[in-house]
C-alpha positions as CSV (number, residue, x, y, z in Angstrom):
1,M,18.1,27.7,11.3
2,A,21.9,27.6,11.4
3,E,23.7,26.0,8.5
4,L,25.6,23.0,9.7
5,Q,28.7,21.6,8.0
6,T,28.2,18.3,6.1
7,Q,30.9,15.7,6.1
8,A,30.9,13.5,3.0
9,A,33.1,10.4,2.5
10,F,33.4,6.9,1.3
11,L,33.7,3.7,3.4
12,H,35.4,0.8,1.6
13,T,33.5,-2.2,2.9
14,Q,32.3,-5.5,1.5
15,G,34.6,-5.0,-1.5
16,A,33.4,-1.7,-2.8
17,P,33.0,2.0,-1.7
18,L,29.9,3.1,0.1
19,Y,29.1,6.8,0.0
20,Y,27.7,8.6,3.1
21,E,27.1,12.0,4.6
22,I,27.0,13.1,8.3
23,V,25.7,16.4,9.6
24,G,24.7,17.6,13.1
25,Q,25.5,16.4,16.6
26,G,23.9,14.3,19.3
27,K,22.2,10.9,19.1
28,T,22.3,9.4,15.7
29,V,19.4,9.2,13.2
30,F,20.3,6.9,10.3
31,F,18.4,7.2,7.0
32,I,18.1,4.5,4.3
33,H,16.5,5.6,1.1
34,A,13.9,4.0,-1.2
35,G,14.8,1.8,-4.2
36,I,13.7,4.5,-6.6
37,A,16.0,7.2,-5.1
38,D,19.3,7.8,-3.4
39,N,20.4,9.6,-0.3
40,R,19.2,12.9,-1.7
41,M,15.5,11.9,-1.1
42,W,16.1,12.9,2.5
43,D,17.1,16.5,1.9
44,D,13.9,17.8,3.5
45,Q,14.6,15.7,6.6
46,I,18.3,16.4,7.0
47,S,17.9,20.1,7.1
48,V,15.5,19.7,10.1
49,F,16.7,16.6,11.9
50,S,20.3,17.8,11.9
51,Q,19.3,20.7,14.2
52,H,18.6,18.1,16.9
53,Y,20.5,14.9,16.0
54,Q,23.6,13.6,14.3
55,T,22.2,12.5,11.0
56,V,23.8,9.9,8.8
57,R,22.6,9.0,5.3
58,Y,24.2,6.9,2.6
59,D,23.7,5.5,-0.9
60,I,22.6,1.9,-1.0
61,R,24.8,-0.1,-3.4
62,G,23.8,0.5,-7.0
63,F,22.4,3.9,-6.2
64,G,23.9,7.4,-6.1
65,Q,27.6,7.2,-5.6
66,S,27.9,3.7,-4.0
67,Q,29.2,0.9,-6.1
68,I,28.2,-2.8,-6.3
69,P,31.1,-5.2,-5.5
70,A,32.1,-8.0,-7.9
71,A,31.4,-10.5,-5.1
72,P,28.6,-11.6,-2.7
73,F,27.4,-8.8,-0.4
74,A,24.6,-8.2,2.1
75,H,22.7,-4.9,2.0
76,H,21.9,-5.2,5.7
77,A,25.6,-5.5,6.7
78,D,26.4,-2.0,5.2
79,P,24.6,0.0,8.0
80,A,26.4,-2.1,10.6
81,N,29.8,-1.6,9.1
82,L,29.1,2.2,8.6
83,L,27.9,2.8,12.1
84,R,30.8,0.9,13.6
85,A,33.3,2.8,11.5
86,L,31.7,6.0,12.8
87,N,31.8,4.7,16.4
88,V,28.0,5.0,16.8
89,E,26.8,2.6,19.5
90,K,23.1,2.9,18.6
91,A,21.0,4.7,16.0
92,H,17.4,5.5,15.3
93,V,16.9,3.9,11.9
94,I,14.5,5.3,9.2
95,G,14.0,3.3,6.0
96,N,11.6,3.9,3.1
97,S,10.5,1.0,0.8
98,F,13.5,-1.1,-0.1
99,G,15.4,0.9,2.5
100,G,12.7,-0.3,4.9
101,K,13.5,-3.9,4.0
102,I,17.2,-3.2,4.7
103,A,16.3,-1.5,8.0
104,I,14.2,-4.5,9.1
105,D,17.0,-7.0,8.1
106,F,19.6,-4.8,9.9
107,A,17.5,-4.7,13.1
108,L,17.0,-8.5,13.1
109,T,20.8,-9.1,12.5
110,Y,22.3,-6.4,14.6
111,P,19.7,-5.6,17.3
112,D,22.2,-4.0,19.6
113,L,22.9,-1.2,17.1
114,V,19.2,-0.1,16.7
115,A,17.5,2.3,19.2
116,S,14.2,2.5,17.2
117,L,12.8,1.9,13.7
118,V,10.7,4.1,11.5
119,L,9.5,2.1,8.5
120,V,8.0,4.1,5.7
121,A,5.9,2.0,3.3
122,P,8.5,-0.8,3.8
123,S,9.2,-3.8,1.7
124,V,9.8,-7.0,3.8
125,G,12.1,-9.9,3.0
126,G,10.1,-12.9,2.1
127,E,6.8,-11.1,1.3
128,V,4.9,-12.5,-1.7
129,P,4.6,-9.8,-4.4
130,S,1.1,-8.9,-5.7
131,P,0.1,-9.6,-9.3
132,E,0.3,-5.8,-9.9
133,V,3.9,-5.6,-8.6
134,L,4.9,-8.7,-10.6
135,Q,3.4,-7.1,-13.8
136,F,5.3,-3.9,-13.1
137,G,8.5,-5.9,-12.7
138,K,8.0,-7.6,-16.1
139,E,7.3,-4.2,-17.8
140,E,10.3,-2.6,-16.2
141,E,12.6,-5.5,-17.2
142,A,11.3,-5.4,-20.8
143,L,12.0,-1.6,-21.1
144,L,15.5,-2.0,-19.6
145,E,16.3,-4.8,-22.0
146,Q,15.3,-2.4,-24.8
147,G,17.6,0.2,-23.4
148,D,14.7,2.6,-22.9
149,L,15.8,4.1,-19.5
150,K,13.5,7.1,-19.9
151,A,10.4,4.9,-20.2
152,A,11.5,2.6,-17.4
153,T,12.0,5.6,-15.2
154,E,8.6,7.0,-16.0
155,L,7.1,3.6,-15.3
156,N,8.6,3.8,-11.8
157,L,7.2,7.3,-11.3
158,R,3.7,6.2,-12.3
159,M,3.8,3.2,-10.0
160,W,5.5,4.6,-6.9
161,V,5.3,8.4,-7.0
162,D,1.9,8.9,-8.5
163,G,0.4,5.7,-7.1
164,P,-2.7,3.9,-8.5
165,R,-5.2,6.6,-7.7
166,R,-3.6,9.8,-9.2
167,R,-2.6,11.2,-12.6
168,P,0.9,12.6,-13.0
169,D,-0.5,16.2,-13.1
170,Q,-2.0,15.6,-9.6
171,V,1.5,15.2,-8.1
172,N,4.0,17.8,-7.2
173,A,6.1,18.2,-10.4
174,R,9.3,19.0,-8.4
175,V,9.0,15.7,-6.4
176,R,8.5,13.8,-9.7
177,Q,11.6,15.4,-11.3
178,R,13.7,14.7,-8.2
179,V,12.8,11.0,-8.2
180,Y,13.2,10.9,-12.0
181,D,16.8,12.1,-11.7
182,M,17.7,9.7,-8.9
183,Q,16.0,6.6,-10.5
184,Y,17.4,7.3,-14.0
185,H,20.9,7.5,-12.5
186,A,20.4,4.2,-10.7
187,F,19.6,2.5,-14.0
188,T,23.1,3.6,-15.3
189,V,25.1,2.1,-12.3
190,P,27.0,-0.9,-13.6
191,V,26.5,-4.4,-12.0
192,P,29.8,-6.2,-12.1
193,E,30.2,-9.8,-12.9
194,G,30.3,-11.8,-9.6
195,A,27.9,-9.5,-7.8
196,E,25.5,-11.4,-5.7
197,E,23.1,-10.2,-3.0
198,I,23.0,-12.3,0.2
199,E,19.4,-12.4,1.5
200,L,18.6,-12.7,5.2
201,Q,17.6,-16.2,6.2
202,P,15.0,-17.1,7.5
203,P,13.4,-14.1,5.9
204,A,12.1,-11.1,7.9
205,I,8.4,-11.7,7.1
206,T,8.5,-14.8,9.4
207,R,10.4,-13.0,12.2
208,L,8.6,-9.6,12.8
209,E,7.8,-10.5,16.4
210,E,11.6,-10.7,17.0
211,I,11.8,-6.9,16.7
212,H,11.9,-5.5,20.2
213,V,12.7,-1.8,19.7
214,P,10.1,1.0,19.5
215,A,8.7,1.1,15.9
216,L,6.6,3.5,13.9
217,I,5.1,2.4,10.6
218,I,4.2,5.3,8.2
219,V,2.3,4.9,4.9
220,G,0.8,7.3,2.4
221,E,-3.0,7.0,1.7
222,Y,-2.4,6.9,-2.1
223,D,0.1,4.0,-2.0
224,L,-0.5,0.6,-3.5
225,P,-3.2,-1.4,-1.7
226,D,-0.7,-4.2,-0.8
227,K,1.6,-1.6,0.7
228,L,-1.2,-0.3,2.9
229,E,-2.0,-3.9,3.9
230,L,1.6,-4.7,4.6
231,A,2.0,-1.6,6.8
232,Q,-1.1,-2.8,8.8
233,R,0.4,-6.3,9.2
234,L,3.7,-4.9,10.4
235,S,1.9,-2.7,13.0
236,E,0.1,-5.8,14.3
237,Q,3.1,-8.2,14.3
238,I,5.9,-5.9,15.6
239,P,5.3,-5.7,19.3
240,G,4.1,-2.2,20.4
241,A,4.4,-0.7,16.9
242,Q,2.6,2.6,16.1
243,H,0.9,3.1,12.7
244,V,0.3,6.4,10.9
245,T,-1.3,7.1,7.5
246,I,-0.4,10.4,5.9
247,A,-2.9,12.0,3.6
248,D,-2.2,13.3,0.1
249,A,0.9,11.2,-0.5
250,A,1.8,7.8,-2.1
251,H,5.0,5.9,-1.7
252,V,7.6,8.6,-1.0
253,V,5.7,10.2,1.9
254,S,8.8,12.1,3.2
255,M,9.2,13.9,-0.1
256,E,5.5,14.7,-0.8
257,Q,4.6,15.7,2.7
258,P,7.9,16.6,4.5
259,A,6.4,18.8,7.2
260,Q,3.8,16.2,8.3
261,F,6.4,13.4,8.0
262,N,9.0,15.3,10.1
263,Q,6.5,16.2,12.8
264,H,5.4,12.5,13.2
265,V,8.9,11.2,13.3
266,L,10.3,13.9,15.6
267,S,7.4,13.3,18.0
268,F,8.1,9.6,17.9
269,L,11.8,10.1,18.5
270,N,11.1,12.4,21.4
271,Q,9.2,9.6,23.1
272,H,12.2,7.3,22.8
């Protein structure tokens, strides 16, 4: 495949710079990464999708090269500000995990900018976390308070990359290392005084039937049980949504099974 030129830049919006990359031409596919990663998690997608589409990916605030402003900000406003700055009228939006939450909030707030949604093991605003996720959060917070970033990062890998049904040695070592590098870096990004995340109200979990664009829900078979249940709920409550489970993958399906993931998503996009 031909090597396409990548444009990388920063957009200053909501009081702090947002890092993004564009490659390819045509209709826009917009990627929002997981909360254990940064825009690099989509490397195996950009190389393929950019042959057919204009692809845009960015670093969520607090990840990669994007900064957190010392003021209130809304994660779901960043995609809107970025697409408008790039003169994109509509985009096919793909979000994984926390990026899925942002994608849903974005679609509810700026429906005119969204052509379709691909939600990969998404979180949803207003969902009640399971005891397992609450316990994970306590353990992560304790490790971060101790300053043990390595252990906190490994805890995230065990939870989200390996999943509850696999040992670390049963998971692709390169995938684990890639996520380790991105998550460890995210723990080093400073949170300035005055930073405050503005949540969508009412929360998305009560408004899923308001989503009226084609939607594809993707989940890995080895993900947490509550993620599998939430994916099923979304496929039932978002009108007309499709639902796919990919074998031999946990939470970062696109990194573990890129060929299968790309095939499912490209097929979905070709329909719409």
